[in-house]
C-alpha positions in Angstrom: -31.2 -43.5 -20.1 -31.3 -44.9 -16.6 -28.9 -47.7 -17.9 -26.4 -44.8 -19.1 -26.7 -46.2 -22.7 -26.7 -42.7 -24.2 -26.3 -43.5 -27.7 -29.3 -46.1 -27.9 -31.4 -43.7 -25.7 -30.7 -40.8 -28.1 -31.6 -42.8 -31.1 -35.0 -44.0 -29.7 -35.7 -40.5 -28.4 -35.2 -39.0 -31.9 -37.8 -41.3 -33.2 -40.1 -40.9 -30.4 -39.8 -37.1 -30.9 -40.6 -37.4 -34.6 -43.9 -39.4 -33.7 -44.9 -37.2 -31.0 -44.3 -34.2 -33.1 -46.3 -35.6 -36.0 -49.1 -36.4 -33.7 -49.0 -33.0 -32.1 -48.8 -34.5 -28.6 -47.5 -31.4 -26.7 -46.6 -33.2 -23.3 -45.0 -36.1 -25.2 -42.9 -33.7 -27.2 -42.0 -31.9 -24.0 -41.0 -35.1 -22.2 -39.0 -36.3 -25.2 -37.1 -33.2 -25.6 -36.3 -33.2 -21.8 -35.1 -36.6 -21.9 -33.2 -36.1 -25.1 -31.5 -33.0 -23.5 -30.4 -35.1 -20.6 -29.0 -37.9 -22.8 -27.2 -35.3 -24.7 -25.8 -33.5 -21.6 -24.6 -36.7 -20.0 -23.1 -38.1 -23.3 -20.8 -35.0 -23.9 -23.1 -33.0 -26.2 -24.0 -30.4 -23.6 -23.8 -27.7 -26.1 -26.7 -29.3 -28.1 -28.6 -30.1 -24.8 -29.1 -26.7 -23.5 -31.2 -25.3 -26.5 -33.2 -28.5 -26.4 -33.9 -28.1 -22.7 -34.8 -24.4 -23.2 -37.3 -25.5 -25.8 -38.8 -28.1 -23.4 -39.1 -25.5 -20.7 -40.9 -23.1 -22.9 -43.3 -26.0 -23.7 -43.6 -26.8 -20.0 -44.6 -23.2 -19.4 -47.4 -23.7 -21.9 -48.7 -26.8 -20.4 -49.3 -25.3 -17.0 -48.2 -28.5 -15.5 -46.1 -27.6 -12.5 -44.5 -31.1 -12.1 -43.6 -31.4 -15.8 -42.2 -27.9 -15.6 -40.1 -28.4 -12.6 -38.8 -31.7 -13.9 -37.7 -29.9 -17.1 -36.1 -27.0 -15.3 -34.2 -29.6 -13.2 -32.8 -31.1 -16.4 -31.9 -27.8 -17.8 -29.9 -27.1 -14.5 -27.9 -30.3 -15.0 -27.4 -29.5 -18.7 -26.2 -26.0 -17.9 -23.7 -27.5 -15.5 -22.5 -30.0 -18.1 -22.1 -27.2 -20.5 -19.8 -25.3 -18.1 -22.4 -22.8 -16.9 -22.0 -23.4 -13.3 -23.2 -20.2 -11.9 -26.5 -20.2 -13.7 -26.8 -24.0 -12.9 -26.3 -23.3 -9.3 -29.0 -20.5 -9.3 -31.5 -22.7 -11.0 -30.7 -25.7 -9.0 -31.1 -23.8 -5.6 -34.3 -22.2 -6.7 -35.6 -25.6 -7.7 -34.5 -27.1 -4.4 -36.5 -24.5 -2.5 -39.5 -25.3 -4.7 -39.1 -29.1 -4.1 -38.8 -28.5 -0.3 -42.0 -26.6 -0.2 -43.8 -29.2 -2.1 -42.2 -32.3 -0.3 -40.7 -33.6 -3.5 -37.7 -35.3 -1.6 -36.8 -37.4 -4.6 -36.2 -34.2 -6.7 -34.9 -32.0 -3.9 -31.9 -34.2 -3.3 -31.1 -34.1 -6.9 -31.3 -30.4 -7.2 -29.0 -30.1 -4.2 -26.6 -32.5 -5.9 -26.4 -30.2 -8.9 -26.0 -27.2 -6.6 -23.1 -29.0 -4.8 -21.3 -30.0 -8.1 -21.9 -26.3 -9.4 -20.4 -25.0 -6.2 -17.4 -27.3 -6.5 -16.8 -26.3 -10.0 -16.9 -22.7 -8.9 -14.3 -23.5 -6.3 -16.7 -23.0 -3.4 -15.9 -26.0 -1.5 -17.7 -24.9 1.7 -21.0 -24.6 -0.1 -20.3 -27.7 -2.1 -19.8 -29.7 1.0 -23.0 -28.0 2.6 -25.2 -28.8 -0.4 -23.9 -32.4 -0.7 -24.6 -33.1 3.0 -28.1 -31.9 2.6 -28.5 -33.9 -0.7 -27.1 -37.0 1.1 -29.5 -36.8 4.0 -32.6 -36.5 1.7 -31.2 -39.2 -0.5 -31.0 -41.6 2.6 -34.3 -40.4 3.6 -36.0 -41.8 0.7 -35.7 -45.3 2.2 -38.3 -44.3 4.9 -40.6 -42.7 2.4 -40.4 -45.4 -0.1 -39.6 -48.6 1.9 -36.6 -50.8 2.0 -37.3 -53.0 -1.0 -38.1 -49.9 -3.3 -35.2 -47.9 -2.0 -32.7 -50.9 -2.5 -34.2 -51.4 -6.1 -33.7 -47.6 -6.8 -30.0 -48.0 -5.6 -29.3 -50.7 -8.3 -30.1 -48.4 -11.2 -26.8 -47.4 -13.2 -27.8 -43.8 -13.3 -28.6 -43.7 -9.5 -25.3 -45.4 -8.7 -23.5 -42.8 -10.7 -25.2 -39.9 -8.9 -24.8 -41.6 -5.6 -21.0 -41.9 -6.2 -20.9 -38.2 -7.1 -22.6 -37.5 -3.9 -20.3 -39.5 -1.8 -17.2 -38.1 -3.4 -18.5 -34.5 -2.6 -19.3 -35.3 1.0 -16.0 -37.1 1.5 -14.0 -34.3 0.0 -12.8 -32.1 2.7 
């Protein structure tokens, strides 16, 4: 998935989902559904992605693991945006950004703000889109201080990160 090879990712995830379901591994099923949701959303199958993400959120609520639940809700926000549900995606992304800010999860907060920026842009609120994008970019750049230069540079070479970073740059440059 990080290589943006969605068809291969989806095939492997379907196999993993079958295995995890057969073994009744709730957290593995949750993570697999969340990741399959993301692969579907990013490959143009957002309509299929949203219900899958909602199932994963329900599982996340049952596990009582706040990290898994917040990660799953973030994937749902992105799937909603990809499905054309910008208003709901924006509401979810902003709530998550606040939560991530309070828990110092900068690596998730920047992404939530990117989703908020994209949702605002989709809703033709360019001022808010620019505001959220600038906040996101500031957090994104701050990861280097947190992780160190080598880890940050390695992160920047991932195809998924390059894709999101380009989106972020387009949003901060568009004014």
